[in-house]
ROSE-4610 file (N, C-alpha, C; in Angstrom, 1 decimal, always signed):
// ROSE-4610
residu = [M/M/M/S/S/S/E/E/E/E/E/E/I/I/I/L/L/L/L/L/L/T/T/T/Q/Q/Q/E/E/E/G/G/G/Y/Y/Y/D/D/D/K/K/K/V/V/V/V/V/V/A/A/A/E/E/E/H/H/H/E/E/E/Y/Y/Y/L/L/L/V/V/V/S/S/S/V/V/V/R/R/R/R/R/R/E/E/E/E/E/E/V/V/V/S/S/S/Q/Q/Q/H/H/H/L/L/L/K/K/K/E/E/E/A/A/A/K/K/K/S/S/S/Y/Y/Y/G/G/G/D/D/D/L/L/L/S/S/S/E/E/E/N/N/N/A/A/A/E/E/E/Y/Y/Y/D/D/D/A/A/A/A/A/A/K/K/K/N/N/N/E/E/E/Q/Q/Q/A/A/A/E/E/E/L/L/L/E/E/E/E/E/E/R/R/R/I/I/I/A/A/A/K/K/K/L/L/L/E/E/E/N/N/N/M/M/M/M/M/M/R/R/R/N/N/N/A/A/A/K/K/K/I/I/I/V/V/V/S/S/S/E/E/E/D/D/D/E/E/E/V/V/V/T/T/T/G/G/G/E/E/E/H/H/H/V/V/V/N/N/N/L/L/L/G/G/G/L/L/L/T/T/T/V/V/V/R/R/R/I/I/I/K/K/K/D/D/D/Q/Q/Q/K/K/K/T/T/T/G/G/G/K/K/K/Q/Q/Q/F/F/F/K/K/K/Y/Y/Y/T/T/T/I/I/I/V/V/V/G/G/G/I/I/I/T/T/T/D/D/D/A/A/A/D/D/D/P/P/P/F/F/F/S/S/S/G/G/G/K/K/K/I/I/I/S/S/S/N/N/N/E/E/E/S/S/S/P/P/P/V/V/V/G/G/G/K/K/K/G/G/G/L/L/L/L/L/L/G/G/G/H/H/H/A/A/A/K/K/K/G/G/G/D/D/D/I/I/I/V/V/V/E/E/E/I/I/I/E/E/E/T/T/T/E/E/E/A/A/A/G/G/G/M/M/M/L/L/L/V/V/V/Y/Y/Y/K/K/K/I/I/I/M/M/M/E/E/E/I/I/I/I/I/I/K/K/K]
num = [1/1/1/2/2/2/3/3/3/4/4/4/5/5/5/6/6/6/7/7/7/8/8/8/9/9/9/10/10/10/11/11/11/12/12/12/13/13/13/14/14/14/15/15/15/16/16/16/17/17/17/18/18/18/19/19/19/20/20/20/21/21/21/22/22/22/23/23/23/24/24/24/25/25/25/26/26/26/27/27/27/28/28/28/29/29/29/30/30/30/31/31/31/32/32/32/33/33/33/34/34/34/35/35/35/36/36/36/37/37/37/38/38/38/39/39/39/40/40/40/41/41/41/42/42/42/43/43/43/44/44/44/45/45/45/46/46/46/47/47/47/48/48/48/49/49/49/50/50/50/51/51/51/52/52/52/53/53/53/54/54/54/55/55/55/56/56/56/57/57/57/58/58/58/59/59/59/60/60/60/61/61/61/62/62/62/63/63/63/64/64/64/65/65/65/66/66/66/67/67/67/68/68/68/69/69/69/70/70/70/71/71/71/72/72/72/73/73/73/74/74/74/75/75/75/76/76/76/77/77/77/78/78/78/79/79/79/80/80/80/81/81/81/82/82/82/83/83/83/84/84/84/85/85/85/86/86/86/87/87/87/88/88/88/89/89/89/90/90/90/91/91/91/92/92/92/93/93/93/94/94/94/95/95/95/96/96/96/97/97/97/98/98/98/99/99/99/100/100/100/101/101/101/102/102/102/103/103/103/104/104/104/105/105/105/106/106/106/107/107/107/108/108/108/109/109/109/110/110/110/111/111/111/112/112/112/113/113/113/114/114/114/115/115/115/116/116/116/117/117/117/118/118/118/119/119/119/120/120/120/121/121/121/122/122/122/123/123/123/124/124/124/125/125/125/126/126/126/127/127/127/128/128/128/129/129/129/130/130/130/131/131/131/132/132/132/133/133/133/134/134/134/135/135/135/136/136/136/137/137/137/138/138/138/139/139/139/140/140/140/141/141/141/142/142/142/143/143/143/144/144/144/145/145/145/146/146/146/147/147/147/148/148/148/149/149/149/150/150/150/151/151/151/152/152/152/153/153/153/154/154/154/155/155/155/156/156/156/157/157/157]
x = [+99.5/+99.4/+98.5/+98.5/+97.4/+95.7/+94.9/+93.3/+93.7/+93.2/+93.5/+92.1/+92.0/+90.9/+90.3/+89.0/+88.3/+87.9/+88.1/+87.8/+88.0/+86.3/+86.5/+87.5/+88.0/+89.1/+88.6/+87.9/+87.1/+87.8/+87.4/+87.7/+89.4/+89.6/+91.9/+92.1/+91.1/+91.6/+91.7/+90.4/+90.7/+91.1/+91.4/+92.9/+93.7/+94.7/+95.5/+95.3/+94.7/+94.4/+94.9/+93.6/+94.1/+95.3/+96.3/+97.3/+98.0/+98.3/+98.7/+99.1/+97.2/+97.4/+97.7/+97.6/+97.8/+99.1/+100.2/+101.5/+102.0/+102.1/+102.0/+101.6/+100.4/+100.2/+100.0/+99.2/+98.8/+100.1/+100.6/+102.6/+102.7/+103.1/+103.6/+103.2/+101.5/+100.3/+100.8/+101.0/+101.0/+102.4/+103.7/+104.8/+105.3/+104.2/+104.1/+103.8/+102.4/+101.7/+102.6/+103.1/+104.2/+105.7/+106.0/+107.1/+107.0/+105.3/+104.7/+104.6/+104.1/+103.6/+105.3/+105.6/+106.9/+107.9/+107.6/+108.0/+107.0/+106.2/+105.5/+106.2/+107.8/+108.4/+108.1/+107.6/+107.8/+106.6/+107.0/+106.5/+105.7/+106.2/+105.4/+104.0/+104.0/+102.2/+102.0/+102.2/+102.1/+100.9/+99.4/+98.2/+98.7/+98.9/+99.0/+100.2/+101.2/+102.0/+101.3/+100.3/+100.2/+98.6/+98.5/+97.5/+98.0/+98.9/+99.6/+100.6/+100.8/+101.4/+100.4/+99.2/+97.8/+97.9/+97.6/+96.8/+98.2/+99.5/+100.1/+100.3/+100.2/+99.6/+98.6/+97.6/+96.6/+96.3/+97.4/+97.8/+98.5/+99.8/+100.7/+99.5/+98.7/+97.7/+97.0/+96.6/+95.8/+96.6/+97.6/+98.5/+99.1/+99.0/+99.5/+98.2/+97.4/+95.9/+95.5/+95.9/+96.0/+97.1/+98.3/+98.9/+98.8/+97.9/+97.7/+97.1/+96.0/+95.2/+95.3/+96.3/+96.8/+98.2/+98.8/+99.6/+98.4/+97.7/+96.5/+95.2/+94.9/+94.1/+94.6/+93.0/+92.5/+91.6/+92.1/+90.6/+89.8/+88.6/+87.5/+87.3/+87.5/+87.4/+85.7/+85.1/+84.2/+84.2/+85.1/+85.1/+85.0/+85.2/+84.7/+83.3/+82.8/+81.1/+80.5/+79.6/+79.0/+77.6/+77.0/+75.6/+75.1/+75.7/+74.8/+75.3/+76.1/+76.4/+76.6/+76.2/+76.5/+77.4/+78.1/+80.3/+80.2/+81.3/+81.5/+80.8/+80.8/+79.8/+78.5/+77.8/+76.4/+75.6/+74.4/+73.1/+72.5/+71.8/+71.1/+69.4/+68.3/+67.4/+67.2/+66.8/+66.6/+65.2/+64.9/+63.6/+63.7/+63.1/+63.4/+62.4/+62.8/+61.6/+61.2/+61.3/+60.8/+59.3/+59.9/+59.1/+58.2/+59.0/+58.1/+58.8/+59.7/+60.4/+61.7/+61.6/+62.5/+63.3/+64.9/+65.8/+66.7/+67.5/+68.0/+69.3/+70.7/+71.8/+72.8/+73.6/+74.7/+76.1/+76.5/+78.1/+79.1/+79.6/+81.0/+81.5/+83.3/+84.5/+84.4/+84.8/+84.7/+85.1/+85.7/+86.2/+85.0/+83.9/+82.9/+81.5/+82.3/+80.9/+80.0/+78.5/+77.6/+76.1/+75.9/+75.2/+73.4/+73.6/+72.9/+71.6/+73.1/+72.8/+72.9/+72.3/+72.6/+73.5/+74.7/+76.2/+76.6/+76.6/+77.4/+78.4/+79.4/+81.0/+80.5/+80.9/+81.6/+82.1/+82.6/+83.2/+82.1/+81.1/+79.5/+79.2/+78.8/+77.8/+77.0/+76.3/+74.6/+75.9/+77.0/+77.5/+78.4/+79.3/+79.8/+79.1/+77.9/+76.9/+75.8/+75.9/+75.5/+76.7/+77.6/+78.4/+79.0/+78.5/+78.2/+76.8/+76.5/+74.6/+74.2/+73.6/+72.1/+71.3/+70.3/+69.1/+68.3/+66.8/+66.9/+67.1/+68.5/+69.2/+67.8/+68.1/+68.0/+68.9/+69.3/+70.7/+70.3/+71.0/+70.9/+72.6/+72.3/+73.1/+73.3/+74.2/+73.8/+74.8/+73.9/+74.3/+74.3/+75.0/+75.1/+73.5/+72.8/+71.1/+70.7/+70.9/+70.2/+70.5/+69.8/+69.9/+69.0/+69.5/+68.5/+69.0/+67.0/+67.0/+66.5/+67.5/+66.9/+67.3/+65.9/+66.1/+66.4/+67.4/+67.8/+66.8/+65.9/+65.3/+65.8/+66.6/+67.3/+68.8/+69.4/+71.2/+71.0/+71.5/+71.3/+72.9/+72.9/+74.6/+75.1]
y = [+69.1/+67.5/+67.0/+66.3/+65.5/+65.1/+65.3/+64.1/+63.1/+62.3/+60.8/+60.6/+59.8/+59.9/+58.0/+58.0/+56.8/+55.9/+54.6/+54.1/+52.5/+51.9/+50.3/+49.7/+48.4/+47.8/+48.0/+47.8/+48.1/+49.3/+50.7/+51.4/+51.9/+51.5/+52.2/+51.0/+49.4/+48.9/+49.8/+50.4/+51.1/+52.2/+52.8/+53.8/+53.5/+52.4/+51.7/+51.6/+50.6/+50.5/+51.4/+52.5/+53.5/+54.3/+54.2/+55.2/+54.1/+52.7/+52.0/+52.3/+52.3/+52.6/+53.8/+54.9/+56.1/+55.9/+55.6/+55.1/+54.7/+53.3/+52.6/+52.6/+53.0/+53.5/+54.3/+55.5/+56.8/+57.7/+57.1/+58.6/+58.5/+56.9/+56.5/+57.2/+57.3/+57.7/+59.0/+59.9/+60.9/+61.5/+61.5/+61.0/+60.9/+59.5/+60.0/+60.8/+61.4/+62.9/+63.8/+64.2/+65.0/+64.6/+64.0/+63.8/+63.5/+63.6/+63.7/+65.3/+66.5/+67.5/+68.0/+67.6/+68.2/+68.1/+67.2/+67.2/+68.2/+68.5/+69.4/+70.8/+70.8/+71.8/+73.3/+74.4/+75.5/+75.6/+75.6/+74.8/+76.2/+78.0/+78.5/+78.5/+78.1/+78.2/+77.1/+76.2/+74.9/+74.3/+74.0/+73.4/+72.7/+71.1/+70.0/+69.9/+70.4/+70.6/+71.4/+72.4/+73.1/+72.4/+71.5/+70.7/+69.2/+68.6/+67.7/+68.0/+69.5/+70.0/+69.8/+70.3/+70.2/+69.1/+68.3/+66.5/+66.1/+66.4/+65.7/+66.5/+67.6/+68.4/+67.7/+67.6/+67.4/+65.7/+65.1/+63.9/+63.6/+64.3/+64.8/+65.2/+65.5/+66.0/+64.9/+64.5/+63.5/+62.2/+62.3/+61.2/+61.2/+63.1/+63.0/+62.8/+62.9/+63.2/+62.2/+60.9/+59.5/+59.1/+59.3/+59.0/+59.8/+61.0/+61.4/+60.7/+60.2/+58.7/+57.7/+57.3/+56.3/+56.4/+57.6/+57.4/+57.7/+58.9/+58.8/+58.0/+56.8/+56.1/+56.0/+55.7/+54.9/+53.7/+52.2/+51.4/+51.0/+51.0/+50.2/+49.0/+48.4/+46.8/+46.5/+45.3/+44.9/+44.7/+44.7/+44.3/+45.3/+46.9/+47.7/+48.3/+47.8/+48.1/+47.3/+47.2/+46.6/+46.8/+48.0/+48.3/+49.1/+49.2/+49.8/+51.4/+51.8/+53.2/+53.5/+54.4/+54.9/+54.7/+54.3/+54.3/+54.0/+54.0/+53.9/+52.5/+52.1/+50.6/+50.6/+51.2/+51.4/+51.5/+51.0/+52.2/+52.2/+53.4/+54.3/+54.6/+54.5/+54.8/+56.1/+57.7/+58.4/+59.1/+60.0/+60.5/+62.0/+62.9/+64.6/+64.8/+65.3/+65.9/+67.1/+67.9/+68.8/+68.5/+67.8/+67.3/+66.1/+65.0/+63.6/+62.7/+63.2/+62.5/+60.9/+60.2/+59.4/+58.9/+59.0/+58.6/+57.2/+56.9/+55.7/+55.9/+56.0/+56.6/+55.2/+54.9/+54.2/+55.0/+55.2/+56.0/+54.9/+55.6/+55.6/+56.0/+55.9/+56.6/+57.9/+58.4/+59.7/+59.3/+57.9/+57.8/+56.3/+56.7/+55.7/+56.3/+57.6/+58.9/+58.6/+58.3/+58.2/+58.8/+60.3/+60.4/+59.7/+60.1/+59.5/+57.7/+57.0/+56.3/+55.6/+56.6/+56.9/+56.1/+56.8/+56.4/+57.9/+58.7/+59.5/+59.2/+60.3/+60.3/+60.8/+59.7/+60.4/+61.6/+61.8/+63.7/+64.8/+64.2/+64.9/+65.6/+66.9/+67.5/+66.4/+65.7/+64.4/+63.3/+63.1/+61.8/+61.9/+63.3/+63.6/+63.8/+64.2/+64.4/+63.3/+62.0/+60.9/+59.9/+60.0/+59.4/+59.3/+58.0/+57.9/+57.6/+58.5/+58.1/+56.8/+56.4/+55.4/+55.8/+54.2/+54.1/+55.4/+56.2/+56.7/+58.4/+58.6/+59.7/+60.6/+61.7/+63.1/+64.3/+63.7/+64.6/+66.0/+67.0/+68.5/+68.5/+69.1/+68.8/+70.2/+71.0/+72.1/+72.0/+72.8/+72.4/+73.9/+74.5/+75.1/+75.5/+74.5/+74.9/+75.0/+75.2/+75.6/+74.2/+74.1/+73.2/+72.0/+70.6/+69.1/+69.0/+68.6/+67.4/+66.5/+65.2/+64.0/+63.0/+62.2/+61.0/+59.8/+59.3/+57.7/+56.1/+56.6/+55.1/+53.7/+53.4/+52.0/+52.2/+51.6/+51.4/+49.8/+49.5/+48.3/+47.7/+46.7/+46.6/+45.4]
z = [+131.8/+131.7/+130.8/+130.4/+129.3/+129.8/+129.5/+130.5/+130.3/+130.7/+130.5/+129.8/+128.8/+127.8/+128.3/+128.8/+128.8/+127.0/+126.8/+125.8/+126.0/+125.5/+126.2/+124.8/+125.1/+124.6/+122.9/+122.5/+121.2/+120.7/+121.3/+121.1/+121.1/+121.7/+121.6/+120.9/+120.3/+119.4/+117.8/+118.1/+116.6/+116.4/+117.5/+117.6/+117.3/+117.5/+117.1/+115.9/+115.5/+113.7/+113.0/+113.0/+112.2/+112.4/+113.3/+113.5/+113.1/+112.2/+111.9/+110.6/+110.6/+108.5/+108.5/+109.3/+108.7/+108.7/+109.7/+109.8/+108.8/+108.3/+107.2/+105.9/+105.9/+104.2/+103.9/+104.9/+104.1/+104.2/+105.0/+105.1/+103.4/+103.0/+101.9/+100.6/+100.6/+99.6/+99.5/+100.6/+101.0/+100.3/+100.9/+100.2/+98.5/+97.9/+96.7/+95.4/+96.5/+96.3/+96.0/+97.2/+97.2/+96.0/+95.8/+94.9/+93.6/+93.5/+91.8/+91.6/+92.3/+92.5/+92.2/+93.1/+92.8/+91.4/+90.6/+89.4/+88.2/+88.7/+88.0/+88.0/+88.5/+88.0/+89.1/+88.9/+89.2/+90.9/+92.1/+93.6/+93.8/+93.2/+93.9/+93.0/+91.7/+91.4/+91.3/+92.0/+91.7/+92.2/+92.0/+93.0/+93.5/+92.5/+93.1/+94.2/+94.2/+95.7/+96.6/+96.7/+98.1/+98.2/+97.3/+97.8/+98.4/+97.9/+98.9/+100.5/+100.4/+101.5/+102.2/+102.0/+103.1/+103.7/+102.3/+102.6/+103.9/+103.8/+104.6/+105.8/+106.0/+107.3/+108.3/+107.1/+108.0/+108.3/+107.8/+107.9/+109.5/+109.3/+110.9/+111.5/+111.5/+112.4/+113.5/+112.4/+112.8/+113.5/+112.9/+113.3/+115.2/+115.5/+116.7/+117.2/+117.1/+117.7/+118.4/+117.2/+117.9/+119.0/+118.9/+119.4/+121.0/+121.0/+122.1/+122.6/+121.7/+122.4/+123.3/+122.5/+122.9/+124.2/+124.1/+125.6/+126.7/+126.5/+127.4/+127.4/+127.0/+127.3/+128.3/+128.7/+130.1/+129.6/+129.5/+129.4/+130.3/+130.1/+131.1/+130.6/+131.6/+131.6/+132.2/+131.3/+131.7/+133.2/+134.0/+135.2/+136.3/+135.9/+136.4/+136.0/+135.4/+134.5/+135.1/+136.9/+137.2/+136.3/+136.4/+135.6/+136.9/+138.4/+139.5/+138.9/+138.2/+138.0/+136.5/+135.7/+134.1/+134.3/+133.5/+133.6/+131.2/+130.9/+129.9/+128.8/+128.0/+127.3/+127.4/+128.7/+129.3/+128.4/+128.3/+127.7/+129.5/+128.9/+129.6/+129.0/+129.9/+129.2/+130.5/+129.8/+130.6/+130.2/+130.9/+130.9/+131.1/+129.8/+130.3/+131.5/+132.0/+133.5/+132.7/+132.0/+131.2/+130.2/+129.6/+128.5/+128.8/+129.9/+129.5/+128.3/+127.5/+126.3/+127.1/+126.7/+127.4/+126.1/+126.4/+125.3/+125.8/+125.0/+124.9/+124.3/+125.1/+124.9/+125.4/+124.2/+125.3/+125.6/+126.2/+126.8/+125.9/+124.8/+124.7/+124.9/+124.0/+124.1/+122.8/+123.4/+122.3/+120.6/+120.5/+119.2/+118.8/+119.1/+118.8/+118.9/+119.4/+119.6/+118.4/+118.3/+116.7/+117.4/+117.7/+118.3/+117.7/+116.7/+115.5/+116.0/+116.0/+116.6/+117.2/+118.2/+120.2/+121.0/+120.5/+121.3/+121.5/+122.5/+123.2/+123.9/+123.8/+124.1/+125.5/+126.3/+127.6/+128.2/+126.8/+127.1/+126.5/+126.4/+125.7/+126.9/+126.8/+128.5/+128.4/+127.9/+128.4/+128.8/+128.4/+128.5/+130.4/+130.3/+131.0/+132.7/+132.3/+132.9/+133.4/+132.8/+133.5/+133.7/+133.8/+134.1/+136.0/+136.1/+137.5/+138.5/+138.1/+138.6/+138.6/+139.3/+139.7/+139.1/+138.8/+138.6/+139.3/+139.2/+139.8/+140.6/+139.6/+140.0/+139.2/+139.8/+139.0/+139.0/+137.3/+137.0/+136.2/+137.0/+135.9/+135.1/+134.0/+133.2/+132.3/+132.6/+131.8/+130.1/+129.6/+127.6/+127.6/+126.2/+125.1/+125.1/+125.2/+125.2/+126.0/+127.0/+128.3/+129.7/+130.4/+131.1/+131.3/+131.6/+131.2/+132.4/+132.7/+133.7/+133.6/+133.6/+133.5/+134.4/+134.7/+135.5/+135.1/+135.9/+134.9/+135.7/+134.0/+134.2/+134.4/+133.8/+133.5/+133.2/+133.4/+133.4/+132.5/+131.4/+130.9/+130.5/+131.2/+130.9/+130.0]
Protein backbone atom coordinates (compact mmCIF):
# COMPACT_ATOMS: atom_id res chain seq x y z
CA UNK A 1 0.00 0.00 0.00
CA UNK A 2 1.34 3.41 -0.92
CA UNK A 3 1.95 6.07 1.65
CA UNK A 4 -0.17 9.20 1.55
CA UNK A 5 1.60 12.27 0.18
CA UNK A 6 0.77 15.57 1.86
CA UNK A 7 0.49 18.49 -0.53
CA UNK A 8 -0.86 21.99 -0.45
CA UNK A 9 -3.44 22.82 -3.10
CA UNK A 10 -0.75 24.79 -4.93
CA UNK A 11 1.62 21.80 -4.86
CA UNK A 12 -1.09 19.44 -6.08
CA UNK A 13 -1.97 21.83 -8.92
CA UNK A 14 1.70 21.87 -9.98
CA UNK A 15 1.78 18.06 -10.07
CA UNK A 16 -1.39 17.96 -12.19
CA UNK A 17 -0.09 20.65 -14.57
CA UNK A 18 3.24 18.88 -15.04
CA UNK A 19 1.46 15.57 -15.65
CA UNK A 20 -0.84 17.13 -18.24
CA UNK A 21 2.12 18.73 -20.02
CA UNK A 22 4.16 15.53 -20.07
CA UNK A 23 1.24 13.43 -21.35
CA UNK A 24 -0.13 15.88 -23.91
CA UNK A 25 3.05 17.58 -25.19
CA UNK A 26 6.25 15.75 -24.22
CA UNK A 27 5.00 12.26 -25.16
CA UNK A 28 4.34 13.45 -28.71
CA UNK A 29 7.74 15.16 -28.90
CA UNK A 30 9.53 12.02 -27.71
CA UNK A 31 7.49 9.92 -30.14
CA UNK A 32 8.66 12.18 -32.97
CA UNK A 33 12.29 11.82 -31.81
CA UNK A 34 11.90 8.03 -31.93
CA UNK A 35 10.39 8.09 -35.43
CA UNK A 36 13.15 10.35 -36.66
CA UNK A 37 15.87 8.19 -35.08
CA UNK A 38 14.37 5.02 -36.62
CA UNK A 39 14.56 6.63 -40.05
CA UNK A 40 18.37 6.71 -39.75
CA UNK A 41 18.51 2.96 -40.39
CA UNK A 42 20.35 0.19 -38.52
CA UNK A 43 19.03 0.38 -34.93
CA UNK A 44 21.88 -1.70 -33.49
CA UNK A 45 24.38 1.12 -34.09
CA UNK A 46 22.02 4.08 -33.89
CA UNK A 47 23.02 6.40 -31.01
CA UNK A 48 20.09 8.73 -31.74
CA UNK A 49 17.65 5.83 -31.36
CA UNK A 50 19.24 4.75 -28.06
CA UNK A 51 19.06 8.32 -26.77
CA UNK A 52 15.40 8.63 -27.81
CA UNK A 53 14.54 5.30 -26.11
CA UNK A 54 16.25 6.50 -22.91
CA UNK A 55 14.37 9.80 -23.11
CA UNK A 56 11.11 7.88 -23.51
CA UNK A 57 11.88 5.64 -20.51
CA UNK A 58 12.70 8.65 -18.30
CA UNK A 59 9.52 10.41 -19.43
CA UNK A 60 7.32 7.39 -18.67
CA UNK A 61 9.00 6.97 -15.28
CA UNK A 62 8.25 10.61 -14.40
CA UNK A 63 4.64 10.29 -15.59
CA UNK A 64 4.18 7.18 -13.43
CA UNK A 65 5.66 8.99 -10.41
CA UNK A 66 3.31 11.95 -10.89
CA UNK A 67 0.30 9.64 -11.29
CA UNK A 68 1.26 7.91 -8.04
CA UNK A 69 1.54 11.30 -6.31
CA UNK A 70 -1.92 12.34 -7.57
CA UNK A 71 -3.43 9.01 -6.53
CA UNK A 72 -1.97 9.17 -3.01
CA UNK A 73 -2.21 12.92 -2.45
CA UNK A 74 -3.85 14.32 0.64
CA UNK A 75 -4.42 18.02 0.18
CA UNK A 76 -3.95 19.94 3.40
CA UNK A 77 -6.49 22.73 3.43
CA UNK A 78 -6.00 26.09 5.09
CA UNK A 79 -8.80 25.21 7.54
CA UNK A 80 -6.67 22.36 8.92
CA UNK A 81 -3.71 24.67 9.49
CA UNK A 82 -4.42 26.66 12.64
CA UNK A 83 -0.88 27.75 13.43
CA UNK A 84 -0.91 26.12 16.87
CA UNK A 85 1.19 23.20 15.62
CA UNK A 86 3.76 22.89 12.86
CA UNK A 87 1.98 21.80 9.71
CA UNK A 88 2.29 21.90 5.95
CA UNK A 89 2.26 25.44 4.59
CA UNK A 90 3.43 27.06 7.82
CA UNK A 91 6.75 28.74 8.52
CA UNK A 92 8.60 27.80 11.68
CA UNK A 93 11.49 29.55 13.41
CA UNK A 94 13.68 27.12 15.30
CA UNK A 95 16.77 27.42 17.47
CA UNK A 96 19.53 24.83 17.44
CA UNK A 97 20.00 23.96 21.11
CA UNK A 98 23.68 23.05 20.61
CA UNK A 99 24.88 26.07 18.60
CA UNK A 100 22.27 28.70 19.45
CA UNK A 101 21.76 29.42 15.73
CA UNK A 102 18.24 30.16 14.54
CA UNK A 103 16.70 28.96 11.30
CA UNK A 104 13.45 29.76 9.56
CA UNK A 105 11.81 27.09 7.39
CA UNK A 106 8.54 26.79 5.55
CA UNK A 107 7.20 23.24 5.60
CA UNK A 108 6.03 22.26 2.12
CA UNK A 109 5.08 19.15 0.19
CA UNK A 110 7.84 17.27 -1.56
CA UNK A 111 7.04 18.89 -4.92
CA UNK A 112 7.69 22.40 -3.57
CA UNK A 113 10.83 21.69 -1.54
CA UNK A 114 13.74 24.07 -2.10
CA UNK A 115 16.06 23.99 0.92
CA UNK A 116 18.20 26.82 -0.45
CA UNK A 117 15.22 29.18 -0.22
CA UNK A 118 14.09 27.89 3.18
CA UNK A 119 11.39 25.49 1.94
CA UNK A 120 11.82 22.01 3.38
CA UNK A 121 9.76 18.95 2.59
CA UNK A 122 7.45 17.45 5.17
CA UNK A 123 9.14 14.15 4.23
CA UNK A 124 12.68 15.34 5.02
CA UNK A 125 14.05 14.31 8.44
CA UNK A 126 13.79 17.87 9.83
CA UNK A 127 10.37 18.55 8.26
CA UNK A 128 8.97 15.24 9.47
CA UNK A 129 10.47 15.78 12.93
CA UNK A 130 8.90 19.23 13.34
CA UNK A 131 5.38 18.30 12.17
CA UNK A 132 2.74 18.37 14.89
CA UNK A 133 4.88 20.14 17.48
CA UNK A 134 3.94 23.43 19.15
CA UNK A 135 5.77 26.64 20.02
CA UNK A 136 8.19 26.02 22.89
CA UNK A 137 8.60 22.29 22.18
CA UNK A 138 12.09 20.80 22.18
CA UNK A 139 12.38 18.40 19.25
CA UNK A 140 15.08 15.76 18.79
CA UNK A 141 15.60 14.70 15.17
CA UNK A 142 17.82 11.85 14.05
CA UNK A 143 19.58 12.61 10.75
CA UNK A 144 22.46 11.13 8.79
CA UNK A 145 24.63 13.87 10.28
CA UNK A 146 23.62 12.89 13.82
CA UNK A 147 21.07 14.00 16.39
CA UNK A 148 19.71 17.54 16.03
CA UNK A 149 17.95 19.25 18.92
CA UNK A 150 15.74 22.23 18.11
CA UNK A 151 13.46 24.45 20.11
CA UNK A 152 10.45 25.78 18.25
CA UNK A 153 10.55 29.53 18.77
CA UNK A 154 7.68 30.64 16.55
CA UNK A 155 5.08 29.24 14.17
CA UNK A 156 4.02 31.69 11.46
CA UNK A 157 0.78 31.18 9.59
